N, C-alpha and C positions, 0 to 999 in steps of 0.2 A: 324352310320346313313347312310343309303343307300337308293337308289331308284331303283325300278324295271322298266326298260323300255323294253316292250315286242316287240323286233325286230322280234323274232320268238316266237310263243306262248309257245313252250316247252323249249326255251333256253333264259331265261331272262338275261340281262346284268345289271350291277349295276353302279350307279353314286353316287356322294357324297353330293347331295344337298337336300335330303329328308330323312325321317325316316322310318325304317323298324322294325316292331315288330318280335321277334323270337318265339312267342308262336305257330304259325302255324307249326313250325318245330317239335313240340312235340305232334301233334294230332294223334289220333288212325288211324289205317290202313283203312281209308275210302276214297272214291273218292272225291276229292275236285273239284268243278265245278265253273267256272266263269259264274255267272248266268246273269249278265247284266253289262252295264256301267252306273254309276250314273250320276247325273246332271252335274257334272264337268268333266265327261269323265274318271273317275277312274274305273278300273276293280273291280267288287264286287264278292267275292267268298262265297260259302256256305260250312261251316265246321260243322262236327258232333263231339261234345265233350261228351264222354261217362262217366257217373258217375260210380265210382268203387264200388258201392253197389246197390243192387236191391231195387227199390222203388215202385214195382207194387202194394203193398198193402197199399199205402199212404192213399187212401180214405176208406179203409175197416178195420180201427182199431177196436179192440174188444170193445164192450160197457160195458162189465162186469167190475165192479169196482175192481181194483187191479190186473186184468188179465194182463199177459205179452204179449204184441203184438209182431208180427214177426219183426216189425221195431225196437222195443226196443232190441230184441234179436240180430238183425243185428248190432246195435250200440255197444252192449257189445262184440259181436264177433269182431267188428272192433277194439275196444280198446285192446282186447286180442291179436289180430294179430299185432297191433302196438308194444305191449310189446314184443311179440315173435320176431318180426323183430329186435327190438333194442337189445335183448339178443343175437340173432344170430350174429348180426354185432359185438357186443362186443367180443363174443367168437372167431369170425373170426379174429378180430384184434389181440387178444391174441395169436392165432395160428400163425399168420403171424410174430409177433414180437418175439415169443419164440420158436416155434416148427419147423421153417423152416431154414435150413442152406444152404449156398452156396455149390453146388455140382460140381464136375468136371467129364466130360465124359472120355472115355478110352483114348482120344487124349490129355487130359489135358485142354480142352476148358471148359469155364464156361457154365454150363447147368442151364438155367433160370427156376426157379420153379414158375409156375403160381399160383396165389391165387385161392382158391376154388370159383367156380361160385355160386352166390347167387340167390335166387328167384327173386330179383329185377333185376339182370342182364338178366335172362331169360325173365322176363316180359317186360323189355325195348326192347329186340329183337323183341318180338311179336308186339310192338307198332310201329316199323319202318314201314313207308308207302312207297308205290311205288312212282315213280316220277310223279309229277303233270302234267297232260295234260289238261288244262282248256278248257271248251267248252262253247260258248255263246249260250244260249237257245233262240231261236226266238219265237215270239208270236205264240201260238198254238201248240208248241212243248214241253210244260211242261211235258206231259205224257211220254216223251221218257225215263225218269228215274223214272217211277211210282213205279216199284218194289223196288228200293232203297229207295224211299221216304217212302213206306209202312213199309219197314224193320226198318227204323229209327224213325218212329212215335211211340215211346214207352216211358215208364216212366223212363228210365234211360239214355236218350240221350237228350242233349241240342243242338238245331240247331241254328247256328248264321251266318247271312250274315255280311261280313266285308271286308275291303280292306287289302292289304298286305303291301303297301308302299304309303305314302302320304307326302305332305308338312307338316311342323310343325303345321300349323293351323288346320289341319284335322286329327291329331293323334287320336282323339276320335273315328274314324271309324275303328281303328284297335283293336285287342284284346291283352291285356297286362297281364303280370304275376301277378301283384298285385291284379287284379280283381279276378283271380283264388284263390289267397291266402285268400282274404276276403270271397269268396264263400265257400271255405273249412271251414272257421271258422263258417260261418252261418250254414252249414250242421252239423258240430260237436256240436254246441251249439243250436240246433234247438229249444229246449224248452225255451231258453232265448228269442227268437224272435217270439214265437208262438202267433198269434192273435194281433201282434203289428201293429201300423201305422208307416211306415218308409219313410224317405226322402233320396234319393240318389242325391248327387251333382256331376255333371260331369259323368253321367251314360254311356256315349259313346254308344257302341253297345247294352247295356242293359243286358249283361249276368249276372252281379251280382244282379241286380234288379229282373231278372227272377228267379234266385236261391232263393232269399229272398221271392219272391212271392209264392214259394211252401210251405212256412212256415207262413209268416206274413199274416195279414188280408188284408192290402192294402199298396201298395208301390207307391210313387210318384217318378218316374225316370226322372230326369231333366238334361238338357244340353242346348246348344245354337246352332242355325243353323238349318234351315228347312230341309236341305238335311240329316244331321246327325239324327235329330229327326225322320224323315221319316224312315230311316234305323232302328232305335231303335224300332219304332212302328211295323215295319215289323217283327222284331225278336220276339217281344212279341206275335204277331199273330202266328208265326211259332211254338211257344212253349205253345200254349193255352192248349194242352193236359196235360202239367205239372201243369199249374196253376189251371186247372179244378180239378185235383186230390187233390191238396192242398187247394182248395177253396179260393185261393188268387186272388188278383186283382192288376195289374200293370197299372198305368196311366202315359203316357208320356207327360211331360210338359216342357215348356221353363222356364229357370231360369238363368238370366244373372247376374253373380257376380258383374259386373261393374255398375249395376243399383240398386237403393235402393228400388224399388217397384216390385211387381209381374206384369207380363204382363196380363192385364185384357181386352184388346181390343178384342171384340167378332169376329172381322173380321180377326184377326191374328190367324194362325194355332198354336195349342198347347198352347193357352192362358189359364189362370185360370179363373174359375167362382168364384164369391164371396163365394158360398157354399163350394167350394174346399179349398179356403184359410182359411175359418173358420174351416173346418174339420182338416186341417193341424195344425193350431194353438191350437185347442182344444184337439187333440188326439195323436199328434206325440210324440213318446218316444225314437225313434232311428233315428240318422242321420248317413250316411256313405258316404265315398268317396274313390276311389281307383285309384292310379297312376295319380294324377292330379298335382303333385308338381314338375314341370319342368321349371317354369318361375317365377321369384321373384314377378313380378307385379300381376300375377294370384294367387300366393300363398297368397299375402296380401289381394287380393280381396276375396278369399275364406274364410279367417279367419274373415274378416269384415262381410261377409254373415252369417257365423256361429254365430257370436256375435249378429247380428241383429235378426236372426230367433229364437235363443234360448231365447232371451229376450221377444219375443212375444208368446212363448209357455206357456200354462197353467200348464204344468207338467214339472218335471225334465226330463232330456234327457241324453242319452248315445250316444257318437259320436265315430265311428270307422273309423280310417284312415289307409289305406294300401298303401305302396309305395315301390319302389325299389331305393336303393341308387346307383346312377350312377356316375362312376368316369370318369373324362375328363382331358386331358392334356391341360393346358392353357398357352399361351405365357406370360400373365401378371405375373403369378407365376412361370413360367418355371418348373412346377411340375404337378403331377397328383392331382387334387382336386375334390371336390364334392360341388360346390358352391350352387347349387339349394337345396341340402339336408341340407347344413349348414344353409341356410336361413330359411328353414322349421323348423329346430330344434330351432333356435333363436325365430321364431315367436310362436312356440308352447310353449316355455318357457315364453314368454311375456304374453301369454293368461293365463297360470297357475298363474303367479304372478300379474295378473290384480287386482287392488283394486276396487271392485264393490260391492255396497250395496245390489244389487238385486240377483246377480249370483255368484257362486263359481265354478271354474273350476279345476278339479283334473285330472292330466295326469299320465298315467302309460303304460309301454310297455307290450305287450302280448307275452308270450313265444310261439315259433313256434314249439311246440312239439305235436301238435294235428295231427290227422290222415289226410291223403291226399285223397280227394275224386275225384279229377280231374287230368287229365294227363298233367303235366307241370313240369318244373325243378324248385324245390323250392331251389333257390340259397341263399347263406348266406347274400346277399345284400338286401333281402326282409325284411320288417318290418311291424308290425301291432301295432297301438297305440289305446288306449282307453281313451276317455275324458269323465268324468262325469260332466255334467252341472247341478248343483243343485240350485234349486230356494230357495232363502233365505227369501223372503217375500211373 
């Protein structure tokens, strides 16, 4: 947990009282710009996240029945590439363990044998970006980077405004790895989500909802805080080219897990209309949340919200929860623990064992062996869970 204090714009120093996401360290080699200061004075950056496959033909699928689309071919190619990468890695490990021996040079010194360089190594080198020199764009100067904007307004780039370091209460303004993990799964299983109505809880910057919006019919991206929701809405607008291709729609709405009702005050920004609430209850079949399990009280509130919403839906629903298991040293235990994750697992177990005459909840982990479509480090602490909320009556 670190904070960035910009004493000099190009030489940040770090303090220990706020939280820093490391996702921005794995972005493609694109210029990152501080585009403005938000309402509470935090620097807001614009990052480009490139999808690792071409989606230019998203809106032009062939209409002939049974015809193979270019997109389907790309997915099969992606699966084949995943298999090829896994086989190459296996062969490399076998070579390292069996075919390489310690060698001595003419002087009797140990000569270290380097492992063969893989395609992933070369790709990672290509993704290293130059040092960030943020620039604040003043009003009227937005066209200063017009060429770069035009370059990145394409169907395989997601543009996200976000912060890099915030107090704990503003972590939703950052981009987190679990959001990428869930986005990967959406792209990998796009047929599962095609034409669905989806609710995201704790949408943050909106990146997962935007990816879902390229597949689903409508997505309600929800969170709390006018400043955060305004950032999310801005990101939806920045990616309207993606949503247009997929013919999806993303609506940014307030949903406070600590309240039992939707905000319906017409004077409040991001409130719900009665028609939107009815639309959610009548048609929602997918609920998702990414990296929102870091506080026990909020975890309890989220599961209460899930319980309440699924009971009001007319259809059975599938819930996807992505998270990163974070280890912390605590003085109470004098050991490295993961209390937030432990509380999440206990609450998840309670939901599955809940005795309810109307709903049955089935929980299962999802293996993370699907292809990666976004550039981030898929570490072993990442997890993805699937909950089936089945209507019994």
